[in-house]
DSSP file (Angstrom, degrees, kcal/mol; ACC not computed):
  #  RESIDUE AA STRUCTURE BP1 BP2  ACC     N-H-->O    O-->H-N    N-H-->O    O-->H-N    TCO  KAPPA ALPHA  PHI   PSI    X-CA   Y-CA   Z-CA
    1    1 A X              0   0    0      0, 0.0    62,-3.2     0, 0.0     2,-0.3   0.000 360.0 360.0 360.0 139.1    0.0    0.0    0.0
    2    2 A X  E     -A   62   0A   0     60,-0.2     2,-0.3    61,-0.1    39,-0.3  -0.752 360.0-169.6 -94.5 142.9    1.2    3.5   -0.8
    3    3 A X  E     -A   61   0A   0     58,-3.0    58,-2.1    -2,-0.3     2,-0.2  -0.953  25.3-111.2-127.7 150.4    0.9    6.3    1.7
    4    4 A X  E     -A   60   0A   0     -2,-0.3     2,-0.3    56,-0.2    56,-0.2  -0.580  35.5-172.6 -78.4 144.5    1.5   10.0    1.3
    5    5 A X  E     -A   59   0A   0     54,-2.7    54,-2.2    -2,-0.2     2,-0.5  -0.947  17.7-137.2-133.0 155.8    4.5   11.5    3.1
    6    6 A X  E     -A   58   0A   0     -2,-0.3     2,-1.0    52,-0.2    52,-0.2  -0.967  10.6-144.0-116.5 124.1    5.7   15.1    3.6
    7    7 A X    >>  -     0   0    0     50,-2.8     3,-1.6    -2,-0.5     4,-0.9  -0.775  10.7-162.8 -85.2 104.5    9.3   15.9    3.2
    8    8 A X  T 34 S+     0   0    0     -2,-1.0    -1,-0.2     1,-0.3     3,-0.1   0.754  86.3  62.1 -64.0 -24.2    9.8   18.6    5.9
    9    9 A X  T 34 S+     0   0    0      1,-0.2    -1,-0.3    48,-0.1    -2,-0.0   0.721 109.2  41.0 -71.9 -21.1   13.1   19.7    4.2
   10   10 A X  T <4 S+     0   0    0     -3,-1.6    -1,-0.2    47,-0.1    -2,-0.2   0.556  88.3 113.4-101.8 -11.8   11.2   20.7    1.1
   11   11 A X     <  -     0   0    0     -4,-0.9    -5,-0.0    -3,-0.1    -3,-0.0  -0.290  41.6-171.6 -69.5 148.0    8.1   22.3    2.6
   12   12 A X        -     0   0    0      0, 0.0    -1,-0.1     0, 0.0    -4,-0.0   0.276  41.6-120.3-117.4   5.1    7.5   26.1    2.2
   13   13 A X        +     0   0    0      1,-0.1    -2,-0.1    20,-0.0    19,-0.0   0.861  62.6 145.6  58.1  40.3    4.5   26.3    4.6
   14   14 A X        -     0   0    0      1,-0.1    -1,-0.1     0, 0.0    -3,-0.0   0.715  48.1-145.0 -78.4 -20.3    2.2   27.5    1.9
   15   15 A X     >  +     0   0    0      1,-0.1     4,-1.6     3,-0.0     3,-0.3   0.531  59.6 128.8  68.2   9.2   -0.7   25.6    3.5
   16   16 A X  H  >  +     0   0    0      1,-0.2     4,-1.7     2,-0.2     5,-0.2   0.871  69.3  57.7 -59.6 -36.0   -2.3   24.9    0.1
   17   17 A X  H  > S+     0   0    0      1,-0.2     4,-2.5     2,-0.2    -1,-0.2   0.864 103.2  52.3 -64.9 -35.8   -2.5   21.2    1.1
   18   18 A X  H  4 S+     0   0    0     -3,-0.3     4,-0.4     1,-0.2    -1,-0.2   0.896 108.8  50.2 -66.9 -38.7   -4.6   22.0    4.2
   19   19 A X  H  < S+     0   0    0     -4,-1.6     3,-0.2     1,-0.2    -1,-0.2   0.845 116.6  42.5 -65.5 -33.2   -7.0   24.0    2.0
   20   20 A X  H  < S+     0   0    0     -4,-1.7    -2,-0.2     1,-0.2    -1,-0.2   0.850 132.3   9.4 -82.3 -36.8   -7.3   21.0   -0.4
   21   21 A X    >X  +     0   0    0     -4,-2.5     4,-1.6    -5,-0.2     3,-1.3  -0.394  60.3 161.7-150.8  62.7   -7.5   18.1    1.9
   22   22 A X  T 34 S+     0   0    0     -4,-0.4    -1,-0.1     1,-0.3    -3,-0.1   0.813  75.8  61.4 -59.5 -34.1   -7.9   18.8    5.5
   23   23 A X  T 34 S+     0   0    0      1,-0.2    -1,-0.3    -5,-0.1     3,-0.1   0.775 112.2  39.0 -65.4 -21.6   -9.2   15.2    6.5
   24   24 A X  T <4 S+     0   0    0     -3,-1.3    12,-3.4     1,-0.1     2,-0.3   0.741 121.1  40.5 -97.0 -28.1   -5.9   13.7    5.3
   25   25 A X  E  <  +B   35   0B   0     -4,-1.6     2,-0.3    10,-0.2    10,-0.2  -0.886  61.8 172.8-123.7 152.1   -3.5   16.4    6.6
   26   26 A X  E     -B   34   0B   0      8,-2.3     8,-3.2    -2,-0.3     2,-0.5  -0.974  36.0-109.1-150.2 162.7   -3.3   18.5    9.8
   27   27 A X  E     -B   33   0B   0     -2,-0.3     6,-0.3     6,-0.3     5,-0.0  -0.859  40.5-142.0 -93.5 125.6   -1.1   20.9   11.6
   28   28 A X    >   -     0   0    0      4,-3.4     3,-1.8    -2,-0.5    -1,-0.0  -0.134  31.8 -85.4 -82.6-177.9    0.5   19.3   14.6
   29   29 A X  T 3  S+     0   0    0      1,-0.3    -1,-0.1     2,-0.1    -2,-0.0   0.728 127.7  48.1 -63.1 -24.6    1.2   20.8   18.0
   30   30 A X  T 3  S-     0   0    0      2,-0.1    -1,-0.3     0, 0.0    -2,-0.0   0.331 123.1 -99.8-101.3   8.5    4.5   22.2   17.0
   31   31 A X  S <  S+     0   0    0     -3,-1.8     2,-0.3     1,-0.3    -2,-0.1   0.441  78.7 128.4  96.5   0.4    3.2   23.8   13.8
   32   32 A X        -     0   0    0     -5,-0.0    -4,-3.4     1,-0.0     2,-0.4  -0.649  59.6-119.9 -89.2 147.6    4.2   21.2   11.1
   33   33 A X  E     +B   27   0B   0     -2,-0.3     2,-0.3    -6,-0.3    -6,-0.3  -0.708  40.0 178.4 -82.3 134.4    1.8   19.8    8.6
   34   34 A X  E     -B   26   0B   0     -8,-3.2    -8,-2.3    -2,-0.4     2,-0.4  -0.927  32.3-103.1-136.5 160.3    1.6   16.0    8.9
   35   35 A X  E     -B   25   0B   0     -2,-0.3     2,-0.3   -10,-0.2   -10,-0.2  -0.680  34.9-126.8 -83.5 132.8   -0.3   13.2    7.3
   36   36 A X        -     0   0    0    -12,-3.4     2,-0.5    -2,-0.4    -1,-0.0  -0.637  28.9-112.0 -77.0 134.0   -3.2   11.7    9.4
   37   37 A X        +     0   0    0     -2,-0.3     2,-0.3     2,-0.0    -1,-0.1  -0.575  50.5 165.2 -71.2 118.1   -2.9    8.0    9.8
   38   38 A X        -     0   0    0     -2,-0.5     3,-0.1   -14,-0.0   -14,-0.0  -0.856  50.1-116.9-128.3 163.6   -5.8    6.4    7.8
   39   39 A X  S    S-     0   0    0     -2,-0.3     2,-0.3     1,-0.2    -2,-0.0   0.698  97.9  -4.2 -74.0 -18.2   -6.5    2.9    6.7
   40   40 A X        -     0   0    0    -39,-0.0     2,-0.4     2,-0.0    -1,-0.2  -0.971  64.7-135.9-167.4 160.2   -6.3    4.1    3.1
   41   41 A X        -     0   0    0     -2,-0.3     2,-0.5   -39,-0.3   -39,-0.1  -0.978  24.9-117.8-128.4 137.4   -5.9    7.3    1.0
   42   42 A X     >  -     0   0    0     -2,-0.4     4,-2.1     1,-0.2     3,-0.3  -0.629  19.2-146.2 -75.9 121.2   -7.8    8.4   -2.1
   43   43 A X  H  > S+     0   0    0     -2,-0.5     4,-2.6     1,-0.2     5,-0.2   0.875  96.7  54.0 -54.4 -43.0   -5.3    8.6   -4.9
   44   44 A X  H  > S+     0   0    0      1,-0.2     4,-1.6     2,-0.2    -1,-0.2   0.888 108.3  49.0 -63.3 -40.6   -7.2   11.5   -6.5
   45   45 A X  H  > S+     0   0    0     -3,-0.3     4,-1.8     2,-0.2    -1,-0.2   0.937 114.0  44.7 -64.4 -47.2   -7.1   13.6   -3.3
   46   46 A X  H  X S+     0   0    0     -4,-2.1     4,-2.6     1,-0.2    -2,-0.2   0.902 112.2  51.5 -67.3 -40.7   -3.4   13.1   -2.7
   47   47 A X  H  X S+     0   0    0     -4,-2.6     4,-2.2    -5,-0.2    -1,-0.2   0.825 107.0  54.3 -67.3 -29.9   -2.5   13.7   -6.4
   48   48 A X  H  X S+     0   0    0     -4,-1.6     4,-1.5    -5,-0.2    -1,-0.2   0.900 109.6  47.8 -66.7 -40.8   -4.4   17.0   -6.2
   49   49 A X  H  X S+     0   0    0     -4,-1.8     4,-1.0     2,-0.2     3,-0.3   0.943 111.9  49.7 -62.5 -47.5   -2.3   18.0   -3.2
   50   50 A X  H >< S+     0   0    0     -4,-2.6     3,-0.6     1,-0.2    -2,-0.2   0.898 109.6  51.7 -57.7 -42.6    0.9   17.0   -5.0
   51   51 A X  H 3< S+     0   0    0     -4,-2.2    -1,-0.2     1,-0.2    -2,-0.2   0.834 117.2  38.0 -64.9 -33.9   -0.1   19.0   -8.1
   52   52 A X  H 3< S+     0   0    0     -4,-1.5     2,-0.6    -3,-0.3    -1,-0.2   0.421  84.7 116.1-100.8   0.3   -0.8   22.2   -6.0
   53   53 A X    <<  -     0   0    0     -4,-1.0     3,-0.4    -3,-0.6     5,-0.0  -0.598  50.4-159.5 -75.3 117.6    2.1   21.9   -3.5
   54   54 A X  S    S+     0   0    0     -2,-0.6    -1,-0.2     1,-0.2    -4,-0.0   0.818  91.8  43.7 -68.0 -30.6    4.4   24.8   -4.1
   55   55 A X  S    S-     0   0    0     -3,-0.1    -1,-0.2     0, 0.0    -2,-0.1   0.582 100.0-131.8 -90.4 -10.6    7.3   23.1   -2.3
   56   56 A X        +     0   0    0     -3,-0.4   -45,-0.1    -6,-0.1    -2,-0.1   0.844  63.3 136.1  63.9  32.4    6.8   19.7   -4.0
   57   57 A X        +     0   0    0    -47,-0.1   -50,-2.8   -51,-0.1     2,-0.6   0.519  39.1  86.3 -95.3  -4.6    7.1   18.1   -0.6
   58   58 A X  E     +A    6   0A   0    -52,-0.2     2,-0.3    -8,-0.1   -52,-0.2  -0.858  54.0 152.5-100.5 124.5    4.2   15.6   -0.8
   59   59 A X  E     -A    5   0A   0    -54,-2.2   -54,-2.7    -2,-0.6     2,-0.3  -0.874  43.2-101.0-139.6 170.8    5.0   12.3   -2.3
   60   60 A X  E     -A    4   0A   0     -2,-0.3     2,-0.3   -56,-0.2   -56,-0.2  -0.719  34.8-176.0 -92.2 148.8    4.0    8.6   -2.2
   61   61 A X  E     -A    3   0A   0    -58,-2.1   -58,-3.0    -2,-0.3     2,-0.3  -0.994  31.5-108.4-142.1 144.1    5.9    6.0   -0.3
   62   62 A X  E      A    2   0A   0     -2,-0.3   -60,-0.2   -60,-0.2   -58,-0.0  -0.559 360.0 360.0 -71.1 132.1    5.5    2.3    0.1
   63   63 A X              0   0    0    -62,-3.2    -1,-0.1    -2,-0.3   -61,-0.1   0.465 360.0 360.0 -79.8 360.0    4.2    1.4    3.5
Protein backbone atom coordinates (compact mmCIF):
# COMPACT_ATOMS: atom_id res chain seq x y z
CA UNK A 1 0.00 0.00 0.00
CA UNK A 2 1.23 3.49 -0.79
CA UNK A 3 0.91 6.29 1.75
CA UNK A 4 1.46 10.03 1.34
CA UNK A 5 4.47 11.53 3.10
CA UNK A 6 5.66 15.10 3.62
CA UNK A 7 9.34 15.94 3.20
CA UNK A 8 9.83 18.58 5.90
CA UNK A 9 13.07 19.71 4.25
CA UNK A 10 11.18 20.72 1.10
CA UNK A 11 8.11 22.32 2.62
CA UNK A 12 7.50 26.05 2.21
CA UNK A 13 4.53 26.26 4.62
CA UNK A 14 2.18 27.54 1.92
CA UNK A 15 -0.73 25.62 3.53
CA UNK A 16 -2.28 24.87 0.13
CA UNK A 17 -2.47 21.20 1.09
CA UNK A 18 -4.57 22.01 4.16
CA UNK A 19 -7.02 23.97 2.03
CA UNK A 20 -7.29 21.05 -0.41
CA UNK A 21 -7.49 18.05 1.86
CA UNK A 22 -7.93 18.76 5.55
CA UNK A 23 -9.17 15.24 6.46
CA UNK A 24 -5.85 13.74 5.28
CA UNK A 25 -3.48 16.43 6.57
CA UNK A 26 -3.33 18.45 9.77
CA UNK A 27 -1.07 20.91 11.56
CA UNK A 28 0.50 19.25 14.59
CA UNK A 29 1.19 20.79 18.02
CA UNK A 30 4.55 22.23 16.97
CA UNK A 31 3.20 23.77 13.76
CA UNK A 32 4.25 21.25 11.12
CA UNK A 33 1.82 19.79 8.62
CA UNK A 34 1.59 16.01 8.91
CA UNK A 35 -0.32 13.15 7.31
CA UNK A 36 -3.19 11.74 9.36
CA UNK A 37 -2.92 7.97 9.79
CA UNK A 38 -5.77 6.40 7.84
CA UNK A 39 -6.51 2.87 6.67
CA UNK A 40 -6.32 4.10 3.07
CA UNK A 41 -5.89 7.25 1.01
CA UNK A 42 -7.79 8.36 -2.07
CA UNK A 43 -5.33 8.60 -4.94
CA UNK A 44 -7.18 11.54 -6.52
CA UNK A 45 -7.07 13.60 -3.31
CA UNK A 46 -3.36 13.06 -2.73
CA UNK A 47 -2.46 13.72 -6.36
CA UNK A 48 -4.43 16.99 -6.22
CA UNK A 49 -2.34 17.99 -3.20
CA UNK A 50 0.88 17.00 -5.02
CA UNK A 51 -0.12 19.00 -8.08
CA UNK A 52 -0.79 22.15 -6.05
CA UNK A 53 2.05 21.88 -3.53
CA UNK A 54 4.39 24.84 -4.06
CA UNK A 55 7.30 23.10 -2.33
CA UNK A 56 6.80 19.72 -3.98
CA UNK A 57 7.08 18.14 -0.55
CA UNK A 58 4.20 15.64 -0.76
CA UNK A 59 5.04 12.28 -2.31
CA UNK A 60 3.95 8.63 -2.23
CA UNK A 61 5.90 6.05 -0.26
CA UNK A 62 5.48 2.30 0.07
CA UNK A 63 4.15 1.40 3.53
